[in-house]
C-alpha positions in Angstrom: -191.4 -107.3 -114.7 -189.7 -110.1 -111.9 -191.7 -113.3 -111.6 -191.6 -113.3 -107.8 -193.1 -110.0 -108.0 -195.7 -111.1 -111.1 -196.8 -114.3 -109.1 -197.3 -112.1 -106.3 -199.7 -110.0 -107.6 -201.3 -112.2 -109.5 -202.5 -114.0 -106.3 -203.4 -110.7 -105.0 -200.6 -110.8 -102.1 -198.8 -107.7 -100.8 -195.2 -107.8 -100.0 -195.9 -108.1 -96.3 -198.1 -111.1 -96.9 -195.9 -112.9 -98.6 -193.1 -112.4 -95.9 -195.3 -113.3 -93.6 -195.8 -116.8 -95.1 -192.3 -116.9 -96.0 -190.8 -115.8 -92.5 -188.6 -112.8 -93.4 -188.9 -109.3 -93.7 -190.7 -107.0 -96.8 -187.3 -105.9 -97.6 -186.2 -109.4 -98.1 -189.0 -109.8 -100.7 -188.3 -106.2 -102.1 -184.7 -107.4 -102.6 -185.5 -110.5 -104.3 -187.9 -108.8 -106.5 -185.5 -105.8 -107.4 -182.6 -108.8 -108.1 -181.0 -107.0 -105.1 -180.3 -110.1 -103.3 -179.5 -114.0 -104.7 -182.3 -116.1 -103.7 -180.9 -119.5 -102.8 -182.4 -123.2 -103.3 -184.7 -123.5 -99.9 -186.0 -119.8 -100.6 -186.8 -120.9 -104.5 -188.5 -124.3 -103.1 -190.9 -122.6 -100.6 -191.6 -119.9 -103.5 -192.8 -122.6 -105.8 -194.5 -124.4 -103.2 -196.7 -121.0 -102.3 -197.5 -120.2 -105.7 -197.5 -123.3 -107.5 -195.3 -122.8 -110.2 -191.8 -124.6 -111.1 -188.6 -123.2 -110.7 -187.8 -122.9 -114.3 -190.8 -120.8 -114.4 -190.0 -118.4 -111.4 -186.2 -118.1 -112.5 -187.7 -117.2 -115.8 -186.5 -120.3 -117.3 -190.0 -121.5 -118.7 -193.0 -120.0 -119.9 -195.0 -122.1 -118.4 -195.6 -121.8 -114.6 -196.7 -125.6 -113.7 -196.2 -128.9 -115.8 -199.6 -129.6 -117.7 -198.1 -133.2 -118.2 -200.5 -136.1 -116.6 -198.2 -139.1 -114.9 -198.5 -141.2 -118.3 -197.4 -138.2 -120.1 -194.5 -137.8 -118.3 -193.3 -141.5 -118.5 -193.9 -141.4 -122.2 -191.7 -138.3 -122.1 -189.0 -139.9 -120.4 -189.4 -143.1 -122.5 -189.0 -140.8 -125.6 -185.8 -139.7 -124.2 -184.2 -142.6 -124.0 -184.9 -143.9 -127.2 -182.5 -144.1 -130.2 -182.9 -142.3 -133.1 -184.5 -145.4 -135.0 -187.2 -145.9 -132.3 -188.2 -142.2 -132.4 -188.5 -142.5 -136.3 -191.1 -145.6 -135.4 -193.1 -143.5 -133.1 -193.1 -140.4 -135.0 -194.3 -142.5 -138.0 -197.1 -144.3 -135.6 -198.5 -140.7 -134.1 -198.2 -138.9 -137.8 -202.1 -139.3 -138.0 -202.8 -137.7 -134.7 -200.3 -134.6 -134.9 -202.3 -133.4 -138.1 -205.2 -133.2 -135.6 -207.1 -136.6 -137.3 -208.9 -138.8 -134.9 -208.3 -142.7 -135.0 -211.4 -143.3 -136.5 -210.5 -140.8 -139.8 -207.2 -142.5 -140.6 -208.8 -146.0 -141.1 
């Protein structure tokens, strides 16, 4: 199923309502849903705003509709991506007790 159609139905919208919110015709919505018409970047952005999802989810590149990371978690992820292999090994050792589901008090 096309993600646009899936999201529209999950939100209880008819094509006419989505078309009104997108300022286009229901035929245009139908052509997006059937992959008959390519979606440009501004349209993707607007659909993501309406449905509260990421463009990756809308385009079928992600299984998660919206990021579930806090700003702090996003910062940690960005730092992780900048780390070299040695630094990543140190972090993995430090996090190992938590990855197994143990609480800090259980680890010593």
